[in-house]
C-alpha positions as CSV (number, residue, x, y, z in Angstrom):
1,X,-62.5,263.9,-90.3
2,X,-60.1,262.9,-92.4
3,X,-60.4,260.2,-94.9
4,X,-57.6,258.5,-93.9
5,X,-58.8,258.2,-89.8
6,X,-62.2,256.3,-91.9
7,X,-59.4,253.8,-93.6
8,X,-58.5,253.8,-89.8
9,X,-61.5,253.0,-89.2
10,X,-62.4,250.9,-91.6
11,X,-59.4,248.6,-91.3
12,X,-59.7,247.7,-87.8
13,X,-62.8,246.2,-88.6
14,X,-61.8,244.5,-91.6
15,X,-58.7,243.2,-89.5
16,X,-59.8,242.9,-86.2
17,X,-56.6,243.8,-84.8
18,X,-55.0,247.5,-83.6
19,X,-51.5,246.5,-85.1
20,X,-52.7,244.9,-88.3
21,X,-55.1,248.1,-89.0
22,X,-51.2,249.7,-87.7
23,X,-49.4,248.0,-90.6
24,X,-52.2,248.5,-93.0
25,X,-51.8,252.1,-92.6
26,X,-47.6,253.3,-91.2
27,X,-48.8,254.2,-88.3
28,X,-48.6,252.7,-84.8
29,X,-51.2,251.4,-82.5
30,X,-51.5,254.3,-80.5
31,X,-52.4,256.2,-83.0
32,X,-54.9,253.5,-84.2
33,X,-56.2,254.4,-80.8
34,X,-56.8,258.3,-80.6
35,X,-57.7,257.8,-84.2
36,X,-61.2,255.5,-82.9
37,X,-61.2,257.8,-79.7
38,X,-62.3,261.0,-82.1
39,X,-63.7,259.2,-84.3
40,X,-66.5,257.9,-80.8
41,X,-66.2,261.7,-79.8
42,X,-67.3,263.3,-82.6
43,X,-70.1,261.3,-82.9
44,X,-71.0,260.8,-79.5
45,X,-71.2,256.9,-79.0
46,X,-69.1,253.9,-78.6
47,X,-68.3,252.3,-82.0
48,X,-66.9,249.5,-80.4
49,X,-67.3,247.0,-77.9
50,X,-64.6,246.0,-76.3
51,X,-64.2,242.2,-75.2
52,X,-60.3,242.1,-73.8
53,X,-58.5,241.9,-76.8
54,X,-61.5,241.1,-79.0
55,X,-63.8,243.6,-80.0
56,X,-66.8,243.6,-82.4
57,X,-69.0,246.6,-83.3
58,X,-72.3,248.3,-81.9
59,X,-75.2,249.4,-84.2
60,X,-73.8,253.1,-84.4
61,X,-70.1,251.7,-85.3
62,X,-71.7,249.2,-87.8
63,X,-73.7,252.3,-89.7
64,X,-70.2,253.9,-89.7
65,X,-68.4,251.1,-91.4
66,X,-71.3,250.0,-93.8
67,X,-70.7,254.0,-95.1
68,X,-67.5,254.6,-94.2
69,X,-66.7,252.1,-97.3
70,X,-69.3,253.6,-99.8
71,X,-66.9,256.6,-99.7
72,X,-63.7,255.2,-99.6
73,X,-64.6,252.6,-102.1
74,X,-65.8,255.8,-104.8
75,X,-62.9,258.0,-103.6
76,X,-60.6,255.0,-105.1
77,X,-62.9,255.0,-108.5
78,X,-62.9,258.3,-109.3
79,X,-58.9,258.4,-108.6
80,X,-58.6,254.9,-111.1
81,X,-60.8,257.4,-113.2
82,X,-58.6,260.5,-112.8
83,X,-55.5,258.7,-113.6
84,X,-57.0,257.0,-116.6
85,X,-58.2,260.4,-118.4
86,X,-56.3,260.9,-121.6
87,X,-54.2,257.8,-121.1
88,X,-53.7,253.8,-121.5
89,X,-55.3,251.6,-119.3
90,X,-52.5,250.8,-116.8
91,X,-51.9,249.3,-113.2
92,X,-52.7,245.7,-111.9
93,X,-56.1,243.5,-111.7
94,X,-55.7,239.9,-109.5
95,X,-58.8,237.5,-111.2
96,X,-59.0,234.5,-109.0
97,X,-60.2,231.6,-110.6
98,X,-60.3,227.7,-110.0
99,X,-58.0,226.1,-112.5
100,X,-60.5,224.9,-115.2
101,X,-61.5,227.3,-115.6
102,X,-58.7,229.7,-116.1
103,X,-57.4,227.6,-118.3
104,X,-60.2,226.6,-120.9
105,X,-62.9,229.4,-120.4
106,X,-60.5,232.8,-120.4
107,X,-56.9,232.2,-122.1
108,X,-58.6,233.5,-125.1
109,X,-59.5,236.6,-123.1
110,X,-56.4,237.0,-121.3
111,X,-54.5,236.8,-124.5
112,X,-57.1,238.7,-126.3
113,X,-56.7,241.9,-122.9
114,X,-53.1,241.7,-122.7
115,X,-52.8,242.5,-126.3
116,X,-55.1,245.1,-125.7
117,X,-53.6,246.9,-122.7
118,X,-50.3,245.9,-122.5
119,X,-49.4,248.2,-119.3
120,X,-52.3,246.5,-117.3
121,X,-50.2,243.6,-114.9
122,X,-52.4,241.0,-115.1
123,X,-52.4,238.8,-111.9
124,X,-54.3,235.1,-112.7
125,X,-54.7,233.5,-109.2
126,X,-55.6,229.5,-109.2
127,X,-57.0,228.2,-106.0
128,X,-60.2,226.4,-104.6
129,X,-63.5,227.8,-105.3
130,X,-64.1,228.0,-101.1
131,X,-60.5,230.0,-101.8
132,X,-61.3,232.5,-104.4
133,X,-65.1,233.0,-102.0
134,X,-62.5,234.6,-98.9
135,X,-60.2,236.5,-101.3
136,X,-62.7,238.3,-102.9
137,X,-64.6,239.2,-99.4
138,X,-60.4,240.3,-98.1
139,X,-60.5,242.0,-100.6
140,X,-56.8,240.5,-101.6
141,X,-58.2,240.2,-105.0
142,X,-60.8,241.9,-108.0
143,X,-63.0,239.4,-108.4
144,X,-63.2,235.9,-108.4
145,X,-65.1,233.6,-111.4
146,X,-66.1,229.9,-110.5
147,X,-68.9,227.6,-111.3
148,X,-71.9,226.4,-109.0
149,X,-71.3,230.4,-107.9
150,X,-73.9,231.7,-104.9
151,X,-75.1,234.4,-103.9
152,X,-73.0,235.1,-100.0
153,X,-73.3,238.7,-97.8
154,X,-70.9,240.9,-99.0
155,X,-70.9,239.4,-102.5
156,X,-72.7,239.6,-106.0
157,X,-72.4,237.3,-108.6
158,X,-72.5,238.5,-112.1
159,X,-73.8,234.9,-114.2
160,X,-71.7,233.5,-117.4
161,X,-73.4,230.8,-119.6
162,X,-73.0,227.3,-118.1
163,X,-70.6,224.6,-119.8
164,X,-71.9,221.6,-120.8
165,X,-71.1,218.1,-119.1
166,X,-70.1,215.0,-120.8
167,X,-68.6,211.8,-119.6
168,X,-64.9,211.1,-121.3
169,X,-63.8,207.6,-121.1
170,X,-60.3,205.4,-122.6
171,X,-60.1,204.3,-125.9
172,X,-60.1,201.4,-124.6
173,X,-63.5,201.5,-122.8
174,X,-66.9,199.6,-123.4
175,X,-68.6,202.8,-123.8
176,X,-66.3,204.2,-126.6
177,X,-67.9,202.8,-129.5
178,X,-70.9,205.3,-128.6
179,X,-71.4,208.7,-129.1
180,X,-74.0,208.6,-126.4
181,X,-75.1,207.3,-123.1
182,X,-77.3,207.6,-121.2
183,X,-76.9,208.9,-117.4
184,X,-78.3,205.3,-116.2
185,X,-75.7,203.0,-117.5
186,X,-73.1,204.7,-115.8
187,X,-75.0,202.6,-112.4
188,X,-71.8,200.2,-110.7
189,X,-69.0,201.8,-113.4
190,X,-65.4,202.7,-112.0
191,X,-65.6,206.4,-112.0
192,X,-62.8,209.0,-111.0
193,X,-64.1,212.2,-108.8
194,X,-63.1,215.4,-107.9
195,X,-62.8,215.7,-104.0
196,X,-66.0,215.7,-101.8
197,X,-65.9,219.5,-100.6
198,X,-65.3,220.7,-104.3
199,X,-68.6,222.5,-105.6
200,X,-68.4,220.1,-109.0
201,X,-68.6,217.0,-106.7
202,X,-71.1,217.8,-104.6
203,X,-73.3,218.8,-108.2
204,X,-72.6,215.5,-109.8
205,X,-73.3,213.8,-107.1
206,X,-76.4,215.3,-106.4
207,X,-76.7,214.4,-110.7
208,X,-76.8,210.4,-109.9
209,X,-78.7,210.5,-106.9
210,X,-81.3,212.1,-108.8
211,X,-81.3,209.4,-111.4
212,X,-81.0,206.6,-109.2
213,X,-77.1,206.3,-110.1
214,X,-74.2,204.3,-107.5
215,X,-70.3,204.9,-109.5
216,X,-67.3,203.2,-107.9
217,X,-65.3,206.3,-107.3
218,X,-62.1,204.5,-107.0
219,X,-59.9,207.6,-107.0
220,X,-60.6,211.3,-106.1
221,X,-58.8,214.0,-106.9
222,X,-58.8,218.2,-106.2
223,X,-57.5,219.2,-110.2
224,X,-59.0,218.0,-113.2
225,X,-55.7,217.4,-115.3
226,X,-55.5,214.7,-112.6
227,X,-58.4,213.3,-113.6
228,X,-58.3,213.4,-117.2
229,X,-54.9,211.2,-116.8
230,X,-56.9,208.8,-114.7
231,X,-59.1,208.3,-117.5
232,X,-56.6,208.0,-120.1
233,X,-55.0,205.0,-118.3
234,X,-58.3,203.5,-118.0
235,X,-58.7,203.4,-114.5
236,X,-62.7,204.8,-114.9
237,X,-64.7,206.8,-115.9
238,X,-65.0,210.7,-115.5
239,X,-67.6,213.3,-115.7
240,X,-66.2,216.9,-116.7
241,X,-66.8,219.9,-118.4
242,X,-66.7,219.3,-122.5
243,X,-64.1,222.9,-123.2
244,X,-61.4,221.3,-120.9
245,X,-60.9,217.9,-123.0
246,X,-61.0,219.7,-126.2
247,X,-57.3,218.8,-127.1
248,X,-57.2,215.2,-125.5
249,X,-60.3,214.7,-127.7
250,X,-58.8,215.9,-130.5
251,X,-55.4,214.1,-130.4
252,X,-57.6,210.9,-129.6
253,X,-56.2,210.2,-125.7
254,X,-59.9,210.5,-124.5
255,X,-63.5,209.8,-126.1
256,X,-66.2,212.5,-125.0
257,X,-70.1,211.2,-125.1
258,X,-72.8,213.3,-124.6
259,X,-75.8,212.4,-122.3
260,X,-79.1,210.8,-123.9
261,X,-82.4,212.6,-122.9
262,X,-81.0,215.7,-121.5
263,X,-78.0,217.6,-120.7
264,X,-75.8,219.0,-117.6
265,X,-74.7,221.9,-117.2
266,X,-72.1,223.2,-114.7
267,X,-73.3,227.4,-114.5
268,X,-70.3,229.9,-113.9
269,X,-70.5,233.3,-112.5
270,X,-68.7,236.4,-111.6
271,X,-67.8,237.2,-107.9
272,X,-67.5,241.1,-106.5
273,X,-67.6,242.4,-102.9
274,X,-70.5,244.3,-103.0
275,X,-70.6,248.2,-103.4
276,X,-66.9,247.5,-105.0
277,X,-65.8,250.2,-107.3
278,X,-64.0,248.0,-110.0
279,X,-61.1,249.8,-111.5
280,X,-61.1,250.5,-115.5
281,X,-59.0,247.3,-116.2
282,X,-61.7,245.1,-114.0
283,X,-64.3,246.5,-116.0
284,X,-63.0,245.9,-119.0
285,X,-61.5,242.8,-118.7
286,X,-65.5,241.3,-117.4
287,X,-66.7,243.5,-120.5
288,X,-64.5,241.0,-122.8
289,X,-65.3,238.0,-120.8
290,X,-69.0,238.3,-121.3
291,X,-68.4,239.2,-124.9
292,X,-66.6,236.4,-125.1
293,X,-69.0,234.3,-124.0
294,X,-72.0,235.7,-125.3
295,X,-70.9,234.3,-128.7
296,X,-71.6,230.7,-127.8
297,X,-74.8,229.3,-126.9
298,X,-75.3,228.4,-122.9
299,X,-73.7,224.8,-122.7
300,X,-72.4,224.7,-126.4
301,X,-68.6,224.9,-126.9
302,X,-66.7,227.8,-127.9
303,X,-66.0,228.2,-131.9
304,X,-62.6,227.9,-132.7
């Protein structure tokens, strides 16, 4: 049995398509079928249940798939480690995240990483949090970074320190002369919110429910930049991570208020495929991110 046959088998399981498995391995569909029959003959048991064009794994097929993934991922790791011996860090690294994390949490790490490892081709892909999970599961990125991380089947979470949530308003707003505000004083205020399916919106709505606060949502957006611009023109107030408004607060276009009585935090986490061997470049990037995050306490702004 060859390693290439195990890869064909795993690609078929993950794509649910003989044609896709063939494309991924540069062979014909009949060659895919032939290799699957060879595996079934070797192990003397069916690996798939076929219903028309649809296929699903048998219990034996599931055992083989889980074992084959471990073998292939470990082989990939060995190849990367062998390639890196005596050489500078090189290769490609794909990281998926949401805009606010990529711009405000990772910018210094990205600069340092590229300066330290100039031969690594680093791709930062911005998308919604649900897409980050999907890309990690599909293996199209090395890992993702998301707020409010939740364990999912096939994924592991590496926790990072949380961001502090703060209130922002325009310099002309009635709150602008204050330094702190009680969460209950937001009741009845015009509010600029994230769209309903974004994790930050879900979490902020839960905070409001816990404290009996009902805001008037006047606008909903899918990105933090549009939210900030809307608050700047006086369309309403909003709740955002503290790091995301540092520039606007310094320039005076937005006013930042801490919450009285208690802090509200936005957890962050790195998500990686379970049992997936990270490349040396991915491992170094994660180490640098953890080191950078550890230099500030949870919820506190990063030192300049």
